[in-house]
N, CA, C and O atoms as a CHARMM CRD file, in Angstrom:
* protein
*
  352
    1    1 MET  N    -21.88300 -10.95400  38.17500 PROA 1      0.00000
    2    1 MET  CA   -22.41700 -10.21200  37.04800 PROA 1      0.00000
    3    1 MET  C    -22.28500 -11.05600  35.78800 PROA 1      0.00000
    4    1 MET  O    -21.19400 -11.51500  35.45000 PROA 1      0.00000
    5    2 LYS  N    -23.36700 -11.25100  35.11800 PROA 2      0.00000
    6    2 LYS  CA   -23.36500 -12.02600  33.87900 PROA 2      0.00000
    7    2 LYS  C    -23.15700 -11.10800  32.68600 PROA 2      0.00000
    8    2 LYS  O    -23.43700  -9.91100  32.73800 PROA 2      0.00000
    9    3 HSD  N    -22.66400 -11.69600  31.62300 PROA 3      0.00000
   10    3 HSD  CA   -22.53300 -10.99700  30.34100 PROA 3      0.00000
   11    3 HSD  C    -23.53700 -11.62500  29.37900 PROA 3      0.00000
   12    3 HSD  O    -23.42700 -12.81300  29.07700 PROA 3      0.00000
   13    4 PRO  N    -24.50600 -10.86500  28.89400 PROA 4      0.00000
   14    4 PRO  CA   -25.39700 -11.43900  27.88600 PROA 4      0.00000
   15    4 PRO  C    -24.59300 -11.68000  26.60200 PROA 4      0.00000
   16    4 PRO  O    -23.93800 -10.75800  26.11500 PROA 4      0.00000
   17    5 PRO  N    -24.62600 -12.88500  26.05000 PROA 5      0.00000
   18    5 PRO  CA   -23.75300 -13.22400  24.92500 PROA 5      0.00000
   19    5 PRO  C    -23.91200 -12.35000  23.68200 PROA 5      0.00000
   20    5 PRO  O    -22.90800 -11.93800  23.10100 PROA 5      0.00000
   21    6 VAL  N    -25.13000 -12.05800  23.26300 PROA 6      0.00000
   22    6 VAL  CA   -25.30000 -11.29800  22.01400 PROA 6      0.00000
   23    6 VAL  C    -24.80700  -9.85000  22.14600 PROA 6      0.00000
   24    6 VAL  O    -24.06100  -9.39700  21.27800 PROA 6      0.00000
   25    7 PRO  N    -25.19100  -9.10200  23.19600 PROA 7      0.00000
   26    7 PRO  CA   -24.63400  -7.75600  23.30800 PROA 7      0.00000
   27    7 PRO  C    -23.11100  -7.74100  23.47800 PROA 7      0.00000
   28    7 PRO  O    -22.43600  -6.85100  22.95900 PROA 7      0.00000
   29    8 THR  N    -22.58100  -8.70700  24.19100 PROA 8      0.00000
   30    8 THR  CA   -21.12400  -8.78900  24.34000 PROA 8      0.00000
   31    8 THR  C    -20.47000  -9.05600  22.99000 PROA 8      0.00000
   32    8 THR  O    -19.45500  -8.44600  22.65500 PROA 8      0.00000
   33    9 ALA  N    -21.05100  -9.96400  22.22100 PROA 9      0.00000
   34    9 ALA  CA   -20.53000 -10.27100  20.88300 PROA 9      0.00000
   35    9 ALA  C    -20.63700  -9.05200  19.97300 PROA 9      0.00000
   36    9 ALA  O    -19.71400  -8.76300  19.21200 PROA 9      0.00000
   37   10 ASN  N    -21.75100  -8.34000  20.04600 PROA 10     0.00000
   38   10 ASN  CA   -21.92900  -7.12700  19.23400 PROA 10     0.00000
   39   10 ASN  C    -20.88300  -6.07200  19.58300 PROA 10     0.00000
   40   10 ASN  O    -20.31800  -5.43500  18.69400 PROA 10     0.00000
   41   11 ALA  N    -20.62900  -5.89000  20.87600 PROA 11     0.00000
   42   11 ALA  CA   -19.62600  -4.91000  21.30000 PROA 11     0.00000
   43   11 ALA  C    -18.23300  -5.29100  20.80400 PROA 11     0.00000
   44   11 ALA  O    -17.47500  -4.43100  20.35600 PROA 11     0.00000
   45   12 ALA  N    -17.90100  -6.56300  20.88200 PROA 12     0.00000
   46   12 ALA  CA   -16.60300  -7.02400  20.38600 PROA 12     0.00000
   47   12 ALA  C    -16.48800  -6.81800  18.88400 PROA 12     0.00000
   48   12 ALA  O    -15.43400  -6.41700  18.39100 PROA 12     0.00000
   49   13 ALA  N    -17.55600  -7.08700  18.15700 PROA 13     0.00000
   50   13 ALA  CA   -17.53600  -6.93700  16.69900 PROA 13     0.00000
   51   13 ALA  C    -17.38400  -5.47700  16.29200 PROA 13     0.00000
   52   13 ALA  O    -16.58600  -5.16200  15.40900 PROA 13     0.00000
   53   14 VAL  N    -18.14000  -4.58100  16.92400 PROA 14     0.00000
   54   14 VAL  CA   -18.04800  -3.15900  16.58900 PROA 14     0.00000
   55   14 VAL  C    -16.66300  -2.61300  16.94500 PROA 14     0.00000
   56   14 VAL  O    -16.06900  -1.86300  16.17000 PROA 14     0.00000
   57   15 THR  N    -16.15700  -2.98700  18.10600 PROA 15     0.00000
   58   15 THR  CA   -14.82200  -2.54200  18.52100 PROA 15     0.00000
   59   15 THR  C    -13.77400  -2.98600  17.51100 PROA 15     0.00000
   60   15 THR  O    -12.90600  -2.19900  17.13400 PROA 15     0.00000
   61   16 THR  N    -13.84300  -4.22500  17.07200 PROA 16     0.00000
   62   16 THR  CA   -12.89000  -4.74300  16.09700 PROA 16     0.00000
   63   16 THR  C    -13.01000  -4.01500  14.76700 PROA 16     0.00000
   64   16 THR  O    -11.99700  -3.69000  14.14800 PROA 16     0.00000
   65   17 ALA  N    -14.22900  -3.75500  14.32100 PROA 17     0.00000
   66   17 ALA  CA   -14.42000  -3.04200  13.06000 PROA 17     0.00000
   67   17 ALA  C    -13.82700  -1.63800  13.12100 PROA 17     0.00000
   68   17 ALA  O    -13.20300  -1.18800  12.15900 PROA 17     0.00000
   69   18 VAL  N    -14.01400  -0.94700  14.23700 PROA 18     0.00000
   70   18 VAL  CA   -13.45000   0.40200  14.39700 PROA 18     0.00000
   71   18 VAL  C    -11.92400   0.34200  14.38500 PROA 18     0.00000
   72   18 VAL  O    -11.27400   1.13500  13.70400 PROA 18     0.00000
   73   19 ILE  N    -11.36200  -0.58600  15.12700 PROA 19     0.00000
   74   19 ILE  CA    -9.90400  -0.73100  15.15200 PROA 19     0.00000
   75   19 ILE  C     -9.38100  -1.08600  13.76400 PROA 19     0.00000
   76   19 ILE  O     -8.32600  -0.59600  13.36100 PROA 19     0.00000
   77   20 TYR  N    -10.09300  -1.91700  13.03900 PROA 20     0.00000
   78   20 TYR  CA    -9.68400  -2.30000  11.68600 PROA 20     0.00000
   79   20 TYR  C     -9.63000  -1.08000  10.77500 PROA 20     0.00000
   80   20 TYR  O     -8.67600  -0.91300  10.01500 PROA 20     0.00000
   81   21 VAL  N    -10.64600  -0.23000  10.84800 PROA 21     0.00000
   82   21 VAL  CA   -10.68700   0.97400  10.01500 PROA 21     0.00000
   83   21 VAL  C     -9.55200   1.92900  10.40000 PROA 21     0.00000
   84   21 VAL  O     -8.91400   2.50900   9.52100 PROA 21     0.00000
   85   22 VAL  N     -9.29500   2.09700  11.69000 PROA 22     0.00000
   86   22 VAL  CA    -8.19900   2.95500  12.14900 PROA 22     0.00000
   87   22 VAL  C     -6.86200   2.41700  11.64000 PROA 22     0.00000
   88   22 VAL  O     -6.02200   3.18200  11.16600 PROA 22     0.00000
   89   23 CYS  N     -6.66600   1.11000  11.73800 PROA 23     0.00000
   90   23 CYS  CA    -5.42500   0.48800  11.26800 PROA 23     0.00000
   91   23 CYS  C     -5.27400   0.66300   9.76300 PROA 23     0.00000
   92   23 CYS  O     -4.19500   1.00600   9.27900 PROA 23     0.00000
   93   24 ARG  N     -6.33900   0.43000   9.03500 PROA 24     0.00000
   94   24 ARG  CA    -6.29600   0.58200   7.57400 PROA 24     0.00000
   95   24 ARG  C     -5.96300   2.02300   7.19600 PROA 24     0.00000
   96   24 ARG  O     -5.18400   2.26900   6.27500 PROA 24     0.00000
   97   25 THR  N     -6.55700   2.96700   7.91200 PROA 25     0.00000
   98   25 THR  CA    -6.28400   4.37900   7.66400 PROA 25     0.00000
   99   25 THR  C     -4.82200   4.69900   7.94800 PROA 25     0.00000
  100   25 THR  O     -4.20200   5.47000   7.21500 PROA 25     0.00000
  101   26 ALA  N     -4.27100   4.11600   8.99900 PROA 26     0.00000
  102   26 ALA  CA    -2.86100   4.33500   9.32200 PROA 26     0.00000
  103   26 ALA  C     -1.96500   3.85100   8.19100 PROA 26     0.00000
  104   26 ALA  O     -0.96100   4.49200   7.87900 PROA 26     0.00000
  105   27 PHE  N     -2.31300   2.73900   7.58200 PROA 27     0.00000
  106   27 PHE  CA    -1.51500   2.22900   6.46900 PROA 27     0.00000
  107   27 PHE  C     -1.60900   3.11500   5.23500 PROA 27     0.00000
  108   27 PHE  O     -0.65500   3.20600   4.46300 PROA 27     0.00000
  109   28 VAL  N     -2.74400   3.76400   5.04700 PROA 28     0.00000
  110   28 VAL  CA    -2.90300   4.67400   3.91300 PROA 28     0.00000
  111   28 VAL  C     -2.13100   5.96800   4.16600 PROA 28     0.00000
  112   28 VAL  O     -1.43500   6.46400   3.28100 PROA 28     0.00000
  113   29 VAL  N     -2.25800   6.51100   5.37700 PROA 29     0.00000
  114   29 VAL  CA    -1.67200   7.80400   5.71300 PROA 29     0.00000
  115   29 VAL  C     -0.17400   7.70000   5.98600 PROA 29     0.00000
  116   29 VAL  O      0.60000   8.53200   5.51600 PROA 29     0.00000
  117   30 ALA  N      0.23600   6.69100   6.73800 PROA 30     0.00000
  118   30 ALA  CA     1.64100   6.56500   7.14600 PROA 30     0.00000
  119   30 ALA  C      2.06800   5.09400   7.12700 PROA 30     0.00000
  120   30 ALA  O      2.20100   4.47000   8.18000 PROA 30     0.00000
  121   31 PRO  N      2.28200   4.54600   5.93200 PROA 31     0.00000
  122   31 PRO  CA     2.58700   3.11100   5.84800 PROA 31     0.00000
  123   31 PRO  C      3.86800   2.70300   6.57900 PROA 31     0.00000
  124   31 PRO  O      3.91800   1.62400   7.16900 PROA 31     0.00000
  125   32 ASP  N      4.89400   3.53900   6.54900 PROA 32     0.00000
  126   32 ASP  CA     6.13900   3.18400   7.23100 PROA 32     0.00000
  127   32 ASP  C      5.94600   3.12000   8.74900 PROA 32     0.00000
  128   32 ASP  O      6.45300   2.21100   9.40700 PROA 32     0.00000
  129   33 LEU  N      5.21600   4.08200   9.29400 PROA 33     0.00000
  130   33 LEU  CA     4.92900   4.07200  10.73000 PROA 33     0.00000
  131   33 LEU  C      4.08600   2.85700  11.09600 PROA 33     0.00000
  132   33 LEU  O      4.35000   2.19600  12.10000 PROA 33     0.00000
  133   34 ALA  N      3.08000   2.56400  10.28900 PROA 34     0.00000
  134   34 ALA  CA     2.22300   1.41000  10.56300 PROA 34     0.00000
  135   34 ALA  C      3.02800   0.10900  10.53200 PROA 34     0.00000
  136   34 ALA  O      2.82000  -0.77000  11.36900 PROA 34     0.00000
  137   35 MET  N      3.93800  -0.01500   9.57600 PROA 35     0.00000
  138   35 MET  CA     4.79300  -1.21400   9.51700 PROA 35     0.00000
  139   35 MET  C      5.71700  -1.28100  10.72700 PROA 35     0.00000
  140   35 MET  O      5.96300  -2.36700  11.25200 PROA 35     0.00000
  141   36 SER  N      6.23000  -0.14200  11.17800 PROA 36     0.00000
  142   36 SER  CA     7.09300  -0.12200  12.36200 PROA 36     0.00000
  143   36 SER  C      6.33300  -0.56400  13.60500 PROA 36     0.00000
  144   36 SER  O      6.85300  -1.32200  14.42300 PROA 36     0.00000
  145   37 ILE  N      5.11300  -0.09000  13.74000 PROA 37     0.00000
  146   37 ILE  CA     4.29400  -0.50100  14.88400 PROA 37     0.00000
  147   37 ILE  C      4.00100  -1.99600  14.80600 PROA 37     0.00000
  148   37 ILE  O      4.12000  -2.70800  15.80300 PROA 37     0.00000
  149   38 GLY  N      3.61900  -2.47000  13.62400 PROA 38     0.00000
  150   38 GLY  CA     3.37200  -3.90700  13.44700 PROA 38     0.00000
  151   38 GLY  C      4.59100  -4.74400  13.77500 PROA 38     0.00000
  152   38 GLY  O      4.48600  -5.79600  14.40500 PROA 38     0.00000
  153   39 GLN  N      5.74300  -4.27200  13.34500 PROA 39     0.00000
  154   39 GLN  CA     6.98500  -4.99600  13.62700 PROA 39     0.00000
  155   39 GLN  C      7.24100  -5.04700  15.12900 PROA 39     0.00000
  156   39 GLN  O      7.70100  -6.06500  15.64500 PROA 39     0.00000
  157   40 SER  N      6.94600  -3.95700  15.83200 PROA 40     0.00000
  158   40 SER  CA     7.16500  -3.95500  17.28100 PROA 40     0.00000
  159   40 SER  C      6.23100  -4.94200  17.98400 PROA 40     0.00000
  160   40 SER  O      6.59300  -5.51700  19.01100 PROA 40     0.00000
  161   41 TRP  N      5.03900  -5.13700  17.43600 PROA 41     0.00000
  162   41 TRP  CA     4.09100  -6.07900  18.02900 PROA 41     0.00000
  163   41 TRP  C      4.52800  -7.52800  17.83300 PROA 41     0.00000
  164   41 TRP  O      4.12200  -8.40700  18.59200 PROA 41     0.00000
  165   42 PHE  N      5.34900  -7.77700  16.82100 PROA 42     0.00000
  166   42 PHE  CA     5.83800  -9.12900  16.55400 PROA 42     0.00000
  167   42 PHE  C      7.28400  -9.28700  16.99600 PROA 42     0.00000
  168   42 PHE  O      8.06100 -10.00700  16.36900 PROA 42     0.00000
  169   43 HSD  N      7.63900  -8.60700  18.08400 PROA 43     0.00000
  170   43 HSD  CA     8.93500  -8.75100  18.74500 PROA 43     0.00000
  171   43 HSD  C     10.10500  -8.48800  17.81800 PROA 43     0.00000
  172   43 HSD  O     11.13600  -9.15500  17.90600 PROA 43     0.00000
  173   44 GLY  N      9.95000  -7.52300  16.93500 PROA 44     0.00000
  174   44 GLY  CA    11.05000  -7.09900  16.08400 PROA 44     0.00000
  175   44 GLY  C     11.24400  -7.88700  14.80800 PROA 44     0.00000
  176   44 GLY  O     12.16500  -7.59400  14.04600 PROA 44     0.00000
  177   45 ILE  N     10.40900  -8.87600  14.54800 PROA 45     0.00000
  178   45 ILE  CA    10.53500  -9.64300  13.30700 PROA 45     0.00000
  179   45 ILE  C     10.31200  -8.69800  12.12800 PROA 45     0.00000
  180   45 ILE  O      9.39200  -7.88000  12.14900 PROA 45     0.00000
  181   46 ASP  N     11.13300  -8.80800  11.12400 PROA 46     0.00000
  182   46 ASP  CA    11.02300  -7.94500   9.95100 PROA 46     0.00000
  183   46 ASP  C      9.85400  -8.41200   9.09400 PROA 46     0.00000
  184   46 ASP  O     10.01800  -9.24500   8.20200 PROA 46     0.00000
  185   47 ILE  N      8.67600  -7.86800   9.37300 PROA 47     0.00000
  186   47 ILE  CA     7.47700  -8.30800   8.64600 PROA 47     0.00000
  187   47 ILE  C      7.41800  -7.75300   7.22600 PROA 47     0.00000
  188   47 ILE  O      6.60100  -8.19900   6.42000 PROA 47     0.00000
  189   48 SER  N      8.27600  -6.78600   6.91600 PROA 48     0.00000
  190   48 SER  CA     8.27800  -6.25300   5.54900 PROA 48     0.00000
  191   48 SER  C      8.72800  -7.31500   4.54900 PROA 48     0.00000
  192   48 SER  O      8.38400  -7.23700   3.37000 PROA 48     0.00000
  193   49 ARG  N      9.48500  -8.29400   5.00200 PROA 49     0.00000
  194   49 ARG  CA     9.94700  -9.37100   4.11600 PROA 49     0.00000
  195   49 ARG  C      8.82500 -10.34000   3.75500 PROA 49     0.00000
  196   49 ARG  O      8.90600 -11.04500   2.74800 PROA 49     0.00000
  197   50 ILE  N      7.78300 -10.37300   4.57500 PROA 50     0.00000
  198   50 ILE  CA     6.68900 -11.32000   4.31700 PROA 50     0.00000
  199   50 ILE  C      5.38200 -10.61200   3.99900 PROA 50     0.00000
  200   50 ILE  O      4.34400 -11.26100   3.87100 PROA 50     0.00000
  201   51 SER  N      5.41600  -9.29500   3.86900 PROA 51     0.00000
  202   51 SER  CA     4.17800  -8.57300   3.60800 PROA 51     0.00000
  203   51 SER  C      4.22200  -7.88900   2.25300 PROA 51     0.00000
  204   51 SER  O      5.28200  -7.53700   1.73500 PROA 51     0.00000
  205   52 ALA  N      3.06300  -7.71900   1.71500 PROA 52     0.00000
  206   52 ALA  CA     2.90600  -6.94100   0.49000 PROA 52     0.00000
  207   52 ALA  C      1.76600  -5.96600   0.75100 PROA 52     0.00000
  208   52 ALA  O      0.68400  -6.37400   1.17100 PROA 52     0.00000
  209   53 LEU  N      1.99700  -4.71200   0.51100 PROA 53     0.00000
  210   53 LEU  CA     0.98200  -3.71400   0.76600 PROA 53     0.00000
  211   53 LEU  C     -0.13900  -3.87400  -0.25300 PROA 53     0.00000
  212   53 LEU  O      0.04300  -3.59600  -1.43800 PROA 53     0.00000
  213   54 ASN  N     -1.28800  -4.31900   0.21200 PROA 54     0.00000
  214   54 ASN  CA    -2.44300  -4.53000  -0.65200 PROA 54     0.00000
  215   54 ASN  C     -3.60100  -3.71200  -0.08700 PROA 54     0.00000
  216   54 ASN  O     -4.25600  -4.13400   0.86700 PROA 54     0.00000
  217   55 LEU  N     -3.85100  -2.55200  -0.66900 PROA 55     0.00000
  218   55 LEU  CA    -4.88900  -1.67000  -0.17200 PROA 55     0.00000
  219   55 LEU  C     -6.10600  -1.63700  -1.08900 PROA 55     0.00000
  220   55 LEU  O     -6.77600  -0.61200  -1.21200 PROA 55     0.00000
  221   56 SER  N     -6.38500  -2.76400  -1.72900 PROA 56     0.00000
  222   56 SER  CA    -7.53400  -2.81700  -2.64000 PROA 56     0.00000
  223   56 SER  C     -8.84400  -2.83300  -1.85100 PROA 56     0.00000
  224   56 SER  O     -8.87200  -3.18900  -0.67300 PROA 56     0.00000
  225   57 THR  N     -9.90500  -2.44800  -2.51200 PROA 57     0.00000
  226   57 THR  CA   -11.22600  -2.46900  -1.89000 PROA 57     0.00000
  227   57 THR  C    -11.61700  -3.88800  -1.49900 PROA 57     0.00000
  228   57 THR  O    -12.19100  -4.11300  -0.43300 PROA 57     0.00000
  229   58 GLU  N    -11.30100  -4.84500  -2.37200 PROA 58     0.00000
  230   58 GLU  CA   -11.63100  -6.25400  -2.08200 PROA 58     0.00000
  231   58 GLU  C    -10.91500  -6.72500  -0.81100 PROA 58     0.00000
  232   58 GLU  O    -11.50800  -7.41000   0.02200 PROA 58     0.00000
  233   59 SER  N     -9.65000  -6.35800  -0.67000 PROA 59     0.00000
  234   59 SER  CA    -8.88000  -6.73200   0.50700 PROA 59     0.00000
  235   59 SER  C     -9.47800  -6.11000   1.76500 PROA 59     0.00000
  236   59 SER  O     -9.57200  -6.76600   2.80200 PROA 59     0.00000
  237   60 PHE  N     -9.88400  -4.83800   1.67100 PROA 60     0.00000
  238   60 PHE  CA   -10.49700  -4.15800   2.81100 PROA 60     0.00000
  239   60 PHE  C    -11.79600  -4.84100   3.22000 PROA 60     0.00000
  240   60 PHE  O    -12.01100  -5.11100   4.40200 PROA 60     0.00000
  241   61 VAL  N    -12.65200  -5.11700   2.26000 PROA 61     0.00000
  242   61 VAL  CA   -13.95400  -5.72900   2.55900 PROA 61     0.00000
  243   61 VAL  C    -13.76800  -7.11600   3.16600 PROA 61     0.00000
  244   61 VAL  O    -14.38800  -7.44300   4.17800 PROA 61     0.00000
  245   62 LEU  N    -12.92300  -7.92100   2.55400 PROA 62     0.00000
  246   62 LEU  CA   -12.67000  -9.26500   3.09500 PROA 62     0.00000
  247   62 LEU  C    -12.10500  -9.17700   4.51100 PROA 62     0.00000
  248   62 LEU  O    -12.52800  -9.91800   5.39800 PROA 62     0.00000
  249   63 GLY  N    -11.16200  -8.28000   4.72000 PROA 63     0.00000
  250   63 GLY  CA   -10.54300  -8.14300   6.03700 PROA 63     0.00000
  251   63 GLY  C    -11.51300  -7.69000   7.10400 PROA 63     0.00000
  252   63 GLY  O    -11.56500  -8.27600   8.18500 PROA 63     0.00000
  253   64 ILE  N    -12.28900  -6.64700   6.81600 PROA 64     0.00000
  254   64 ILE  CA   -13.19600  -6.13000   7.85000 PROA 64     0.00000
  255   64 ILE  C    -14.33000  -7.11100   8.12900 PROA 64     0.00000
  256   64 ILE  O    -14.74600  -7.26200   9.27700 PROA 64     0.00000
  257   65 VAL  N    -14.83000  -7.77400   7.09800 PROA 65     0.00000
  258   65 VAL  CA   -15.91100  -8.74600   7.30900 PROA 65     0.00000
  259   65 VAL  C    -15.40800  -9.94000   8.11600 PROA 65     0.00000
  260   65 VAL  O    -16.05500 -10.35100   9.07900 PROA 65     0.00000
  261   66 SER  N    -14.26500 -10.49800   7.73400 PROA 66     0.00000
  262   66 SER  CA   -13.76300 -11.67700   8.44600 PROA 66     0.00000
  263   66 SER  C    -13.32800 -11.33200   9.87200 PROA 66     0.00000
  264   66 SER  O    -13.55300 -12.12500  10.78600 PROA 66     0.00000
  265   67 ALA  N    -12.71300 -10.17200  10.07900 PROA 67     0.00000
  266   67 ALA  CA   -12.30700  -9.76600  11.43000 PROA 67     0.00000
  267   67 ALA  C    -13.52500  -9.51200  12.31200 PROA 67     0.00000
  268   67 ALA  O    -13.53200  -9.88800  13.48500 PROA 67     0.00000
  269   68 THR  N    -14.54800  -8.87900  11.75700 PROA 68     0.00000
  270   68 THR  CA   -15.75300  -8.57100  12.53000 PROA 68     0.00000
  271   68 THR  C    -16.50500  -9.84900  12.89900 PROA 68     0.00000
  272   68 THR  O    -16.96700  -9.98900  14.03100 PROA 68     0.00000
  273   69 ILE  N    -16.62800 -10.76800  11.96400 PROA 69     0.00000
  274   69 ILE  CA   -17.29100 -12.04800  12.26400 PROA 69     0.00000
  275   69 ILE  C    -16.49400 -12.82500  13.30900 PROA 69     0.00000
  276   69 ILE  O    -17.06500 -13.37600  14.25000 PROA 69     0.00000
  277   70 GLY  N    -15.18300 -12.86400  13.13900 PROA 70     0.00000
  278   70 GLY  CA   -14.34300 -13.55700  14.12100 PROA 70     0.00000
  279   70 GLY  C    -14.46500 -12.94600  15.51000 PROA 70     0.00000
  280   70 GLY  O    -14.52300 -13.66900  16.50400 PROA 70     0.00000
  281   71 ALA  N    -14.50400 -11.62300  15.58300 PROA 71     0.00000
  282   71 ALA  CA   -14.65200 -10.94900  16.87300 PROA 71     0.00000
  283   71 ALA  C    -16.01600 -11.21800  17.47800 PROA 71     0.00000
  284   71 ALA  O    -16.13000 -11.39300  18.69100 PROA 71     0.00000
  285   72 TRP  N    -17.05800 -11.25500  16.64700 PROA 72     0.00000
  286   72 TRP  CA   -18.39700 -11.54500  17.15800 PROA 72     0.00000
  287   72 TRP  C    -18.42800 -12.95200  17.76200 PROA 72     0.00000
  288   72 TRP  O    -18.95800 -13.15600  18.85500 PROA 72     0.00000
  289   73 LEU  N    -17.86200 -13.90400  17.04900 PROA 73     0.00000
  290   73 LEU  CA   -17.82900 -15.28000  17.55800 PROA 73     0.00000
  291   73 LEU  C    -17.02000 -15.37500  18.84700 PROA 73     0.00000
  292   73 LEU  O    -17.42000 -16.06400  19.78600 PROA 73     0.00000
  293   74 ALA  N    -15.88600 -14.68400  18.89000 PROA 74     0.00000
  294   74 ALA  CA   -15.05100 -14.69100  20.10100 PROA 74     0.00000
  295   74 ALA  C    -15.79100 -14.02900  21.26700 PROA 74     0.00000
  296   74 ALA  O    -15.71700 -14.51200  22.39700 PROA 74     0.00000
  297   75 GLY  N    -16.49500 -12.93900  21.00500 PROA 75     0.00000
  298   75 GLY  CA   -17.25700 -12.26900  22.05600 PROA 75     0.00000
  299   75 GLY  C    -18.38000 -13.13900  22.58700 PROA 75     0.00000
  300   75 GLY  O    -18.61800 -13.18800  23.79400 PROA 75     0.00000
  301   76 TYR  N    -19.06700 -13.82100  21.69200 PROA 76     0.00000
  302   76 TYR  CA   -20.14300 -14.72300  22.10600 PROA 76     0.00000
  303   76 TYR  C    -19.58500 -15.87300  22.94200 PROA 76     0.00000
  304   76 TYR  O    -20.13600 -16.22600  23.98400 PROA 76     0.00000
  305   77 LEU  N    -18.48600 -16.44700  22.46600 PROA 77     0.00000
  306   77 LEU  CA   -17.85200 -17.53900  23.20900 PROA 77     0.00000
  307   77 LEU  C    -17.38300 -17.06100  24.57700 PROA 77     0.00000
  308   77 LEU  O    -17.59200 -17.74000  25.58200 PROA 77     0.00000
  309   78 PHE  N    -16.74300 -15.88300  24.61500 PROA 78     0.00000
  310   78 PHE  CA   -16.27600 -15.32900  25.88400 PROA 78     0.00000
  311   78 PHE  C    -17.42900 -15.19000  26.87300 PROA 78     0.00000
  312   78 PHE  O    -17.32400 -15.64500  28.01200 PROA 78     0.00000
  313   79 ALA  N    -18.53000 -14.56300  26.44900 PROA 79     0.00000
  314   79 ALA  CA   -19.66400 -14.34800  27.35200 PROA 79     0.00000
  315   79 ALA  C    -20.25200 -15.67400  27.81900 PROA 79     0.00000
  316   79 ALA  O    -20.60700 -15.81500  28.99000 PROA 79     0.00000
  317   80 SER  N    -20.35800 -16.63500  26.92800 PROA 80     0.00000
  318   80 SER  CA   -20.91000 -17.94000  27.29900 PROA 80     0.00000
  319   80 SER  C    -20.03500 -18.65500  28.31500 PROA 80     0.00000
  320   80 SER  O    -20.53300 -19.19500  29.30300 PROA 80     0.00000
  321   81 VAL  N    -18.73900 -18.65600  28.07000 PROA 81     0.00000
  322   81 VAL  CA   -17.81000 -19.31800  29.00200 PROA 81     0.00000
  323   81 VAL  C    -17.78200 -18.56800  30.32700 PROA 81     0.00000
  324   81 VAL  O    -17.80200 -19.18100  31.39400 PROA 81     0.00000
  325   82 TYR  N    -17.73500 -17.23800  30.25600 PROA 82     0.00000
  326   82 TYR  CA   -17.73600 -16.42200  31.47800 PROA 82     0.00000
  327   82 TYR  C    -18.97000 -16.73600  32.32300 PROA 82     0.00000
  328   82 TYR  O    -18.87000 -16.93800  33.53300 PROA 82     0.00000
  329   83 ASN  N    -20.12900 -16.77500  31.67700 PROA 83     0.00000
  330   83 ASN  CA   -21.36600 -17.05400  32.40300 PROA 83     0.00000
  331   83 ASN  C    -21.36400 -18.44600  33.01300 PROA 83     0.00000
  332   83 ASN  O    -21.93700 -18.65200  34.08300 PROA 83     0.00000
  333   84 SER  N    -20.73000 -19.40200  32.34900 PROA 84     0.00000
  334   84 SER  CA   -20.68600 -20.75700  32.92600 PROA 84     0.00000
  335   84 SER  C    -19.81900 -20.76800  34.19200 PROA 84     0.00000
  336   84 SER  O    -20.08100 -21.53900  35.11500 PROA 84     0.00000
  337   85 PHE  N    -18.79500 -19.92300  34.23400 PROA 85     0.00000
  338   85 PHE  CA   -17.96200 -19.84700  35.42800 PROA 85     0.00000
  339   85 PHE  C    -18.67900 -19.09400  36.56500 PROA 85     0.00000
  340   85 PHE  O    -18.49600 -19.41800  37.73800 PROA 85     0.00000
  341   86 VAL  N    -19.47900 -18.11100  36.21500 PROA 86     0.00000
  342   86 VAL  CA   -20.20400 -17.33900  37.22600 PROA 86     0.00000
  343   86 VAL  C    -21.22900 -18.21700  37.92400 PROA 86     0.00000
  344   86 VAL  O    -21.48300 -18.04600  39.11600 PROA 86     0.00000
  345   87 LYS  N    -21.82100 -19.15900  37.19000 PROA 87     0.00000
  346   87 LYS  CA   -22.82700 -20.04700  37.75800 PROA 87     0.00000
  347   87 LYS  C    -22.24000 -20.95200  38.85500 PROA 87     0.00000
  348   87 LYS  O    -22.94300 -21.35500  39.78200 PROA 87     0.00000
  349   88 LYS  N    -20.95200 -21.26000  38.73400 PROA 88     0.00000
  350   88 LYS  CA   -20.35200 -22.21700  39.67600 PROA 88     0.00000
  351   88 LYS  C    -19.96600 -21.58600  40.97600 PROA 88     0.00000
  352   88 LYS  O    -19.45100 -22.26500  41.86400 PROA 88     0.00000
């Protein structure tokens, strides 16, 4: 089964954008819980010492745009590499 690169990239980008919005909402609604979850993902490192809560509109736009573009590129690369392995 092949993965068409553009639809795969689109799916990765949309998924990332949705997760980004959910994460951002978690930081607005429950910042302490969100920081605790983030800390657990980094094996207990105290990320509060290196983070500053920045919930500006500019930060949100930059974050969602860069994450979505990065996910699209990763999805396209994944589908292309996957398809090259399927051919062999």
